[in-house]
C-alpha positions in Angstrom: -75.5 -67.6 157.2 -73.5 -64.7 158.2 -76.5 -63.6 160.5 -77.4 -67.0 162.0 -73.9 -67.4 163.2 -74.2 -64.3 165.4 -77.4 -65.5 167.1 -77.7 -67.1 170.4 -80.1 -70.2 170.3 -80.4 -70.1 174.3 -81.9 -66.4 174.7 -81.5 -67.1 178.4 -81.5 -62.7 178.8 -85.2 -63.1 177.4 -86.5 -65.8 179.6 -85.1 -64.0 182.5 -87.0 -61.1 181.7 -90.4 -62.5 180.9 -90.1 -64.5 184.4 -89.3 -61.0 186.4 -92.3 -59.5 184.2 -94.4 -62.7 185.3 -93.3 -62.2 189.1 -94.5 -58.5 189.7 -97.7 -58.2 191.5 -100.4 -56.5 189.9 -100.6 -52.9 190.8 -103.9 -51.2 191.7 -106.0 -50.1 188.7 -106.9 -46.6 188.3 -110.4 -45.6 189.2 -112.7 -44.6 186.2 -112.8 -40.8 185.3 -116.1 -39.1 186.7 -118.5 -38.5 183.8 -119.9 -35.2 183.8 -123.4 -34.6 182.8 -124.4 -33.1 179.7 -127.0 -30.5 179.0 -129.7 -31.7 177.1 -131.8 -29.6 174.8 -135.6 -30.1 173.8 -136.5 -29.0 170.4 -139.6 -27.5 170.2 -140.8 -27.0 166.3 -143.1 -23.8 167.0 -143.6 -24.0 163.1 -139.9 -24.2 162.1 -138.7 -27.2 159.8 -137.2 -30.1 161.4 -133.3 -29.9 161.2 -132.9 -33.4 159.9 -135.7 -33.2 157.3 -134.6 -31.8 153.9 -136.5 -28.5 152.9 -139.1 -28.9 150.2 -138.9 -26.7 147.4 -142.0 -25.2 146.2 -142.0 -25.8 142.7 -144.8 -23.3 141.9 -142.3 -20.7 142.7 -139.2 -22.1 141.1 -138.9 -20.9 137.5 -136.9 -23.1 134.9 -134.1 -20.9 133.8 -134.7 -19.3 130.4 -132.4 -20.3 127.7 -131.4 -17.8 125.0 -129.0 -17.7 122.3 -126.2 -20.2 121.7 -125.5 -22.5 124.4 -123.1 -25.9 124.0 -124.9 -29.0 123.5 -124.5 -31.3 127.1 -125.3 -34.2 125.3 -123.0 -34.3 122.4 -120.2 -36.9 123.2 -116.7 -34.7 123.4 -114.0 -35.3 121.1 -110.3 -36.4 122.1 -109.0 -33.1 121.2 -111.2 -31.0 123.4 -109.5 -32.0 126.6 -106.6 -29.8 125.6 -106.3 -26.0 125.4 -106.4 -24.4 122.0 -102.7 -23.1 123.0 -101.3 -26.9 123.7 -102.4 -27.9 120.0 -99.9 -27.5 117.2 -101.2 -27.7 113.7 -98.3 -29.6 111.8 -99.7 -30.2 108.2 -102.3 -30.6 105.8 -103.4 -33.3 103.7 -105.7 -32.9 100.8 -107.5 -35.4 98.3 -109.9 -34.1 96.1 -112.3 -32.0 97.6 -111.6 -33.0 101.2 -109.1 -31.2 103.3 -107.9 -32.8 106.6 -105.1 -31.3 109.0 -102.8 -32.9 111.1 -103.0 -31.8 115.0 -99.8 -32.4 117.8 -101.0 -32.5 121.3 -98.5 -31.7 124.0 -98.1 -35.8 124.5 -97.1 -35.8 120.8 -99.8 -37.6 119.3 -101.1 -36.5 116.1 -104.9 -36.4 114.9 -106.6 -35.7 111.8 -109.3 -33.3 111.8 -111.8 -31.6 109.1 -114.3 -29.0 109.0 -117.1 -29.6 111.9 -114.7 -31.4 114.3 -113.7 -29.9 117.7 -110.8 -29.0 119.7 -110.0 -27.1 122.4 -111.3 -26.7 125.8 -114.0 -24.0 124.9 -116.3 -26.0 122.5 -114.1 -25.1 119.8 -115.7 -26.1 116.1 -113.5 -25.9 113.2 -115.5 -23.8 110.7 -112.6 -23.5 107.9 -109.3 -24.9 106.9 -106.6 -23.2 104.7 -103.1 -24.1 103.9 -101.6 -22.2 106.5 -104.6 -21.9 109.6 -107.5 -23.6 111.0 -110.3 -21.1 111.6 -112.9 -22.1 114.5 -115.6 -20.8 116.7 -115.7 -21.3 120.1 -118.4 -20.7 123.1 -117.1 -18.9 126.0 -119.4 -18.0 129.1 -119.2 -14.5 130.0 -121.3 -12.8 132.2 -124.3 -14.8 132.4 -124.4 -15.8 128.9 -122.7 -17.8 126.0 -120.9 -15.9 123.5 -119.3 -16.9 120.4 -115.5 -16.0 119.5 -113.3 -16.7 116.4 -110.0 -18.3 116.6 -107.0 -19.2 114.8 -104.6 -22.0 115.1 -101.8 -21.1 112.6 -99.4 -23.9 111.0 -96.5 -24.5 113.1 -93.3 -24.0 110.9 
């Protein structure tokens, strides 16, 4: 209501401006800029490969890489705790029922996970090898100077 009261329905000043603009005579149109000729280049192959065709690889000379030793399994489905670095995870407890021992791991976003021997955690392909009352022992695979190496790591119980 307040904005409507401030407005003027006649808009005479706008109508006058439109009439002035329409009454102007059209000015001359600027001429088009001169187009400068571009030097052309003719491609002469002379036993060179065509620049827009991908180069073919000679499959006889390309040898497959030799895999020796330990490598991570690329087809293995990654587990939820493998998205966090090992130092971001916290062991907060242990659960035991008979011979089965499981431990509780807390992530940075405060989510709890139960894990046991054989589960993977950490960003370095860590696999749990042993669980005790106060720590988790695991083996990580790290890429070091052109080859994969095993490295032992421990995640201790947070007190």
